[in-house]
C-alpha positions in Angstrom: -0.1 -0.2 0.0 1.2 3.4 -0.7 -0.1 6.6 1.1 0.3 10.1 -0.3 0.0 13.4 1.8 1.6 17.0 2.1 3.4 16.1 5.2 3.2 14.1 8.0 1.8 15.8 11.2 3.6 14.7 14.7 -0.2 13.8 15.2 -0.2 11.3 12.7 2.9 9.5 12.8 1.8 6.8 15.8 -0.9 6.0 13.0 1.4 5.3 10.1 3.8 3.1 12.5 1.1 0.9 14.0 -0.5 0.4 10.2 2.9 -0.4 8.9 3.6 -2.7 12.0 -0.7 -4.2 11.5 0.7 -4.6 7.4 3.8 -6.7 8.5 2.0 -8.7 10.4 -0.4 -9.4 7.2 3.0 -10.3 4.8 2.0 -6.3 2.8 3.9 -3.4 3.4 3.6 0.2 3.9 5.1 3.4 1.4 4.1 6.8 3.1 5.3 9.8 0.5 5.6 13.3 1.2 5.8 16.0 -0.8 8.9 17.4 0.3 10.8 17.6 3.5 8.7 20.3 6.0 11.5 19.6 8.6 11.2 23.4 9.0 7.2 23.4 10.6 7.6 22.4 14.2 4.7 19.7 13.9 6.5 17.5 10.9 7.7 14.4 12.0 10.1 12.6 9.7 10.2 8.9 11.0 7.3 7.0 8.7 8.5 8.9 5.8 9.7 6.9 3.0 9.7 8.6 0.1 9.9 13.0 -1.1 8.3 12.6 -4.5 8.7 17.0 -4.9 5.5 19.2 -6.0 4.9 22.0 -8.7 3.0 24.3 -6.7 0.7 27.0 -9.0 -1.9 29.1 -7.0 -4.1 26.9 -4.6 -2.7 23.2 -6.4 0.1 21.3 -6.7 0.8 18.9 -8.8 3.2 15.2 -7.6 4.9 13.1 -10.1 4.3 9.4 -9.0 6.3 7.8 -11.4 8.7 7.2 -8.8 7.1 5.3 -6.9 6.6 2.5 -9.7 3.5 2.0 -9.5 1.7 -1.5 -10.1 -1.8 -2.7 -10.9 -1.2 -4.7 -7.9 -1.0 -1.5 -5.5 -3.5 0.2 -3.5 -2.6 4.3 -3.6 -4.3 6.4 -0.7 -4.8 9.9 -1.4 -6.4 12.6 0.4 -10.0 13.5 -0.8 -8.7 16.9 -2.1 -9.6 18.8 -5.3 -6.3 20.4 -5.6 -3.9 17.8 -6.1 -3.7 17.3 -10.1 -2.3 14.0 -9.8 -4.9 12.3 -8.3 -7.6 13.3 -11.7 -4.7 11.9 -13.7 -4.8 8.6 -11.6 -8.7 8.8 -11.8 -9.2 9.1 -14.8 -7.3 5.7 -16.4 -9.3 2.7 -16.7 -9.6 0.7 -13.4 -8.2 -2.4 -14.9 -4.7 -0.5 -15.8 -4.2 1.5 -13.3 -3.3 0.6 -9.2 -6.4 0.3 -7.0 -7.0 3.9 -5.8 -8.3 5.1 -2.4 -9.5 8.2 -1.1 -10.0 9.2 2.6 -11.0 12.7 4.5 -13.5 14.0 5.5 -16.0 13.3 3.2 -17.6 16.6 2.6 -17.1 20.4 3.7 -20.1 22.1 4.6 -20.2 25.1 2.6 -18.0 24.7 -0.2 -20.6 25.2 -2.8 -21.9 23.5 -5.8 -19.3 23.1 -7.9 -16.7 21.9 -6.1 -19.2 19.9 -4.3 -19.6 18.3 -7.7 -16.3 18.3 -8.8 -15.6 16.2 -5.0 -18.1 13.9 -6.2 -16.8 13.1 -9.5 -13.4 12.5 -8.3 -15.0 10.1 -4.9 -16.8 8.3 -7.8 -13.9 6.8 -9.7 -12.0 5.3 -6.5 -12.2 1.8 -5.7 -12.2 2.6 -2.1 -13.2 5.6 0.8 -11.8 6.3 4.0 -14.0 8.3 6.0 -12.8 10.0 8.9 -16.4 10.1 10.4 -20.0 8.5 10.1 -20.8 11.3 8.4 -18.9 12.1 6.1 -19.5 8.0 5.1 -22.6 8.7 5.0 -22.1 11.6 2.7 -20.7 9.7 0.1 -22.8 6.7 0.2 -26.0 9.2 -0.5 -23.7 10.9 -3.3 -23.7 7.2 -4.9 -20.5 6.0 -3.6 -21.1 2.3 -3.0 -21.5 1.3 0.9 -20.0 -1.7 0.9 -16.6 -0.5 -0.4 -16.1 2.4 2.5 -14.4 2.2 6.0 -14.9 4.7 8.5 -11.8 4.8 10.7 -12.7 7.5 13.4 -9.9 9.6 12.9 -8.0 10.7 16.0 -5.0 11.3 18.2 -3.4 8.9 20.5 -6.0 8.6 22.8 -4.5 6.2 25.3 -1.7 8.1 25.4 -3.6 11.1 26.2 -5.3 9.0 28.5 -2.7 7.6 30.7 -0.6 11.3 30.7 -4.2 12.7 32.2 -4.6 10.5 34.8 -1.0 9.9 35.7 -1.3 13.9 37.3 -1.6 14.9 40.7 -4.0 17.4 41.8 -0.6 19.1 43.4 0.1 19.1 39.5 -2.5 21.1 38.7 -2.6 22.6 41.6 1.2 23.8 40.9 0.3 25.3 37.1 -2.5 26.9 38.1 -0.8 28.9 40.7 1.9 29.3 38.5 -0.7 30.6 36.0 -2.5 32.8 38.2 -5.8 30.6 37.2 -8.4 28.8 39.0 -11.2 26.5 38.4 -14.0 27.9 37.0 -12.5 30.9 35.0 -10.6 29.1 33.0 -10.9 28.2 29.4 -8.5 26.5 26.9 -7.9 27.1 23.0 -5.8 24.2 21.4 -4.9 24.6 17.5 -3.1 26.0 15.2 -3.0 30.1 15.3 -4.0 31.2 11.9 -6.8 32.8 10.1 -8.7 29.5 10.1 -9.1 29.8 13.4 -10.7 33.3 13.3 -7.8 34.4 16.7 -9.4 37.6 16.5 -12.8 36.6 17.0 -11.8 34.9 19.9 -10.0 38.0 21.6 -13.1 39.3 20.8 -14.9 36.6 23.2 -12.0 36.6 25.6 -12.4 40.3 26.0 -15.7 40.2 26.4 -15.8 37.6 29.1 -13.2 39.5 31.1 -15.5 42.7 31.1 -18.2 40.2 32.9 -15.9 38.4 35.1 -12.7 39.5 36.3 -10.8 36.5 37.1 -11.4 35.4 33.5 -8.3 33.5 31.8 -8.2 32.2 28.5 -5.5 29.8 28.1 -4.2 29.2 24.5 -2.1 26.5 23.3 -0.8 26.5 19.6 1.7 27.5 17.2 1.5 29.2 13.8 1.5 32.2 12.3 -0.3 34.1 14.4 1.9 33.3 18.1 4.3 36.2 18.0 1.7 38.5 17.7 -0.5 36.6 20.8 2.5 36.7 23.2 2.7 40.5 22.5 -0.5 41.1 23.4 -0.6 38.3 26.1 2.1 41.1 28.0 -0.6 43.5 28.0 -4.0 41.2 28.7 -4.1 40.0 32.4 -7.2 37.7 31.0 -4.3 35.7 28.3 -2.1 33.5 28.9 -0.2 31.7 25.5 1.8 28.7 26.1 2.5 27.6 22.6 2.4 24.5 21.1 1.4 21.1 23.5 2.6 17.7 23.4 2.2 15.2 25.9 2.1 15.7 29.4 2.5 19.5 28.9 -1.2 19.5 27.3 -2.3 17.3 29.7 -1.7 19.2 32.6 -3.3 22.3 30.5 -6.5 20.1 29.8 -6.7 19.2 33.6 -6.3 22.8 34.4 -9.0 24.1 32.2 -12.9 24.0 32.8 -13.9 24.2 29.1 -12.6 24.4 25.6 -14.0 27.4 23.3 -12.6 26.9 19.7 -15.8 29.4 18.0 -14.8 27.7 14.6 -13.0 25.1 13.2 -13.1 22.6 15.3 -11.1 19.4 14.7 -9.5 17.2 16.4 -9.5 18.9 19.7 -12.7 17.1 19.7 -10.8 14.0 21.0 -8.6 16.3 23.2 -12.1 17.0 24.9 -14.0 13.8 24.9 -10.8 11.8 26.5 -10.4 14.3 29.6 -14.1 15.3 29.7 -14.5 19.2 28.6 -17.5 20.4 27.2 -16.4 22.6 24.3 -18.3 25.8 23.2 -18.5 26.7 19.5 -20.5 28.5 16.6 -22.4 26.8 15.0 -21.0 26.2 11.6 -18.4 25.0 9.5 -16.0 22.0 11.5 -14.1 19.2 10.7 -15.5 15.7 10.9 -14.2 15.3 14.5 -16.8 17.9 15.7 -19.7 15.0 15.3 -17.8 13.1 18.2 -19.2 16.2 21.0 -22.9 16.0 21.1 -23.7 12.1 21.6 -21.4 12.5 24.9 -23.0 15.8 26.0 -20.0 18.0 25.7 -21.5 20.5 23.1 -22.1 23.8 23.6 -23.2 25.5 20.4 -24.2 29.0 19.5 -26.3 29.5 17.1 -25.5 33.7 16.1 -21.9 34.9 15.2 -22.1 37.4 18.0 -19.0 37.4 20.5 -21.1 38.3 23.1 -23.4 35.5 23.0 -20.5 32.9 22.8 -19.0 34.7 25.8 -22.5 34.6 27.7 -22.9 30.6 27.3 -18.8 29.9 28.2 -19.0 31.8 31.1 -22.2 29.6 31.9 -20.0 26.6 31.2 -17.4 27.9 33.4 -19.7 28.4 36.3 -21.3 24.9 35.8 -17.9 23.6 36.1 -16.2 25.1 39.2 -14.7 23.2 41.8 -14.6 20.0 39.9 -12.0 17.0 40.9 -10.7 14.1 39.5 -12.0 10.8 41.4 -10.9 7.5 41.4 -14.2 6.6 39.2 -13.4 9.8 36.7 -9.9 8.5 36.4 -10.8 5.4 35.3 -13.7 6.6 32.9 -11.0 8.7 30.9 -8.8 5.9 30.4 -11.8 3.8 29.0 -12.2 7.0 26.5 -8.6 7.0 26.1 -8.9 3.1 24.5 -12.4 4.1 22.9 -10.0 6.4 20.7 -6.6 4.7 20.7 -4.5 4.8 17.6 -4.7 1.2 17.6 -8.2 1.2 16.6 -7.8 3.7 14.0 -5.3 1.7 12.4 -7.3 -1.8 12.6 -10.2 -0.2 10.9 -8.4 1.0 7.9 -6.5 -3.0 8.1 -10.0 -3.9 7.9 -11.3 -1.4 4.8 -7.7 -2.9 3.5 -8.4 -6.3 3.0 -12.3 -6.0 2.1 -10.5 -3.9 -0.6 -7.8 -6.6 -1.8 -10.5 -9.4 -1.6 -12.9 -7.4 -4.1 -9.6 -6.5 -6.1 -9.2 -10.3 -6.2 -12.5 -11.7 -7.2 -12.7 -8.7 -9.9 -15.9 -7.1 -8.7 
């Protein structure tokens, strides 16, 4: 199997390591190819990269030459379900019998894309031999638009939930108290933002919400964890804003500690894998109703989603302060720690890799029988 990605973010590396191990146990192999070396990125992970293809970029599209991979008709190539990757069209346009198997993986559909992009995505998806959907909603969309349901796998996109749960339960109440003391925060007045610090996350809107919270609750503090082009600006803002703490990119026990010290997650827009962090840490997420990643659907069934129907910062701030007040004084009991470990197992990398492997096996069976 060959997987082609722009680059491998650090959170994705354990998945490829687990999938590689499972494939090797089945007598198969995995080759991970990326556009180019992105070691300058803080979240880049090169440990699972087998080939660097190079890419030609023009505007919002890219072309990655696949010839160096020496693909055979017996191979399966897994690529993003993205309109900007021109080499996917080149592969999809060839007759199925004369090309490698083509699998797409991704969200399914981004809400609000518009009719023309949706039709283009439908055309591309219909020419794939398998679809790996991040979530059940994405699977539902591709099936509703004509993709065979017997050729879809729901992988439940996740981070390493078991590792996060282990980090969370290993922390003592004293660890949490020390962090709160060092940051000048307390239970019931602290919200957390985790994610990329760029335009997609509407950082300015986030700051407006935090200012409104601070006006109505002088003890309110927003912790921002993440990296991106807006990090220097946010650090400068934090130096003059008593309601803001900027802690940079968080991993491992550092991320777990900040999750334990916070009472809610605020992600006004573009909720993605932070939903898994929130589920495992049992933290409510406050967000505007609208465009979010597929992982957004993990929250509502667990009672962790508080949606705000308007786009008014004051409305979201009011809801956030209410949620924080409800969580004031919450502590982790022995039962809660055990529940956290169970959630970690439910959202494990191994489980995601196993679901991916099952889809590969089913594709191989179909390919062998020429169905």
